[in-house]
C-alpha positions as CSV (number, residue, x, y, z in Angstrom):
1,M,-11.5,8.6,-3.8
2,I,-13.0,6.9,-6.8
3,E,-16.8,7.1,-6.8
4,K,-18.7,4.1,-7.9
5,D,-21.6,2.0,-6.9
6,R,-20.8,-0.6,-4.3
7,S,-22.6,-3.9,-4.5
8,A,-24.0,-5.4,-1.3
9,T,-21.2,-7.9,-1.4
10,E,-18.3,-5.5,-1.6
11,P,-16.8,-4.5,1.7
12,V,-16.9,-0.8,2.7
13,L,-14.1,1.0,4.5
14,G,-15.2,2.0,8.0
15,K,-18.4,-0.1,7.9
16,S,-17.8,-3.7,7.0
17,T,-17.0,-5.7,10.1
18,E,-15.8,-9.1,8.9
19,I,-12.2,-10.3,8.6
20,I,-11.7,-11.4,5.0
21,P,-9.3,-14.4,4.6
22,L,-7.0,-14.1,1.6
23,R,-5.4,-17.1,0.0
24,D,-4.2,-16.1,-3.5
25,A,-2.8,-13.2,-5.6
26,E,-6.3,-12.5,-7.1
27,G,-7.8,-12.0,-3.6
28,F,-5.0,-9.7,-2.5
29,R,-5.2,-7.7,-5.8
30,R,-9.0,-7.3,-5.6
31,I,-9.1,-6.3,-1.9
32,S,-6.1,-4.0,-2.1
33,R,-7.8,-2.2,-5.0
34,L,-11.1,-1.9,-3.2
35,M,-9.5,-0.5,-0.1
36,A,-7.3,1.9,-2.1
37,E,-10.4,3.1,-4.0
38,Q,-12.1,4.0,-0.7
39,A,-9.1,5.8,0.8
40,T,-9.7,9.5,1.6
41,R,-6.5,10.6,3.5
42,Q,-3.7,8.1,3.7
43,L,-2.3,4.9,2.2
44,D,0.7,3.2,3.8
45,I,2.3,0.2,2.1
46,F,5.0,-2.0,3.8
47,T,6.2,-4.3,1.1
48,Y,9.1,-6.6,0.3
49,D,9.3,-5.8,-3.5
50,L,6.1,-4.1,-4.6
51,D,4.6,-7.3,-5.9
52,T,3.6,-6.6,-9.5
53,R,0.5,-8.9,-9.2
54,I,-1.0,-6.6,-6.6
55,Y,0.5,-3.1,-7.0
56,D,1.3,-2.8,-10.7
57,K,-2.2,-3.1,-12.1
58,K,-4.2,-0.3,-13.7
59,P,-7.2,-0.3,-11.3
60,F,-4.9,-0.1,-8.3
61,L,-2.8,2.6,-9.9
62,K,-5.9,4.6,-10.8
63,A,-7.1,4.5,-7.2
64,V,-3.7,5.6,-5.9
65,K,-3.5,8.5,-8.4
66,A,-7.0,9.6,-7.5
67,L,-6.1,9.7,-3.8
68,A,-2.9,11.5,-4.5
69,L,-4.7,14.2,-6.5
70,S,-7.8,14.4,-4.3
71,T,-6.6,16.7,-1.6
72,G,-3.5,18.5,-0.4
73,N,-3.7,16.4,2.8
74,A,-3.5,13.0,1.1
75,R,-0.4,11.1,2.0
76,I,0.9,7.9,0.3
77,R,3.9,6.3,1.8
78,I,5.7,3.1,0.6
79,L,8.4,1.3,2.5
80,L,10.2,-1.0,0.1
81,Q,12.4,-3.7,1.5
82,N,14.1,-4.9,-1.7
83,N,14.2,-2.7,-4.8
84,E,16.2,-5.0,-7.1
85,R,13.2,-6.3,-9.1
86,V,11.7,-2.9,-9.4
87,Q,15.0,-1.5,-10.7
88,K,15.4,-4.3,-13.3
89,E,11.8,-4.6,-14.5
90,G,10.3,-1.2,-13.8
91,H,7.0,-0.6,-12.0
92,R,4.2,1.7,-12.8
93,L,3.6,2.7,-9.1
94,V,7.3,3.9,-9.0
95,D,6.7,5.8,-12.2
96,L,3.6,7.5,-10.6
97,A,5.6,8.4,-7.5
98,R,8.2,10.0,-9.8
99,K,5.4,12.1,-11.4
100,L,3.9,13.0,-8.0
101,P,6.9,13.2,-5.6
102,S,5.2,15.6,-3.2
103,R,2.2,13.2,-2.9
104,I,3.8,9.7,-3.1
105,E,7.1,8.9,-1.3
106,I,9.1,5.7,-1.4
107,R,11.7,4.8,1.2
108,R,14.0,1.9,1.8
109,H,13.3,0.4,5.2
110,N,15.9,0.6,8.0
111,P,18.0,-2.6,8.0
112,E,17.1,-3.2,11.6
113,Y,13.7,-4.4,10.3
114,I,15.1,-6.8,7.7
115,D,13.6,-9.9,9.3
116,H,10.1,-8.5,9.3
117,G,8.6,-10.9,6.9
118,E,5.0,-9.6,7.1
119,N,3.7,-7.2,4.4
120,F,0.7,-4.9,4.9
121,M,-1.2,-2.0,3.7
122,V,-3.1,0.5,5.9
123,V,-5.8,2.8,4.7
124,D,-7.0,5.9,6.6
125,T,-6.1,4.1,9.9
126,T,-9.3,2.2,9.5
127,G,-8.6,-0.8,7.3
128,Y,-5.7,-3.0,6.6
129,V,-4.6,-5.8,4.2
130,R,-2.0,-8.2,5.8
131,R,0.2,-10.8,4.1
132,R,1.8,-13.1,6.7
133,Q,4.9,-13.7,4.5
134,H,6.0,-11.7,1.5
135,N,6.6,-14.8,-0.6
136,Q,3.2,-16.4,0.1
137,Y,-0.4,-15.3,-0.7
138,E,-1.9,-16.0,2.7
139,G,-3.3,-13.4,5.0
140,E,-6.4,-11.3,5.7
141,A,-8.0,-7.9,5.4
142,D,-10.4,-6.0,7.5
143,F,-12.1,-2.8,6.3
144,N,-13.1,-1.7,9.8
145,D,-10.6,-2.6,12.5
146,R,-9.3,0.7,13.7
147,R,-7.3,-0.8,16.6
148,K,-5.4,-3.2,14.4
149,A,-5.0,-0.7,11.6
150,E,-3.6,1.9,14.0
151,S,-1.2,-0.7,15.4
152,Y,0.1,-1.4,11.8
153,R,0.2,2.3,11.1
154,N,2.3,2.9,14.3
155,L,4.7,0.1,13.3
156,F,4.9,1.6,9.8
157,S,5.5,5.1,11.1
158,A,8.3,3.9,13.5
159,I,10.1,2.2,10.6
160,W,9.4,5.2,8.2
161,D,10.9,7.6,10.7
162,C,14.2,5.8,10.7
163,S,14.3,5.0,7.0
164,E,15.8,6.9,4.1
165,P,14.3,8.0,0.7
166,D,15.1,5.3,-2.0
167,S,17.6,7.3,-4.1
168,E,18.2,4.4,-6.4
169,L,14.6,4.7,-7.7
170,R,14.8,8.4,-8.5
171,I,15.3,9.8,-12.0
172,I,17.9,12.5,-12.0
173,G,17.2,15.1,-14.6
174,I,20.3,16.5,-16.3
């Protein structure tokens, strides 16, 4: 977890109780970073294509790396629906996963869930960030809704359990 002073206006994982409406990329980027910075155990990301405007920014990557290196129990899992853009353009979160493969794992989701348009991130089964459709910046976040976060985590785990590691994103050392 990245330690820093929290202003009275920043939400706190496990304490803040309001639902935060999100309507643009900047909102998703800021809230995803704040939530990742406060993670202590687990970060699950269900994403269409690892949107670079949210997940390929230095502050977010710094938070993910800090979580990955914080404790042996930390777990970062990413379910990627479409890896074409990541393969063509690259992505720093994928690069980080390659450097820390025992801490960060990326899988391709099971085709059975291809029509699941919603994207979400769950932190410590306490908070979540939800995007209603992967191609629109509209959704919400809640830093303290354990019931809903657990519901998203259960869905994520069910898809994760029937998914495969994304071998197309691995670097094979020769």
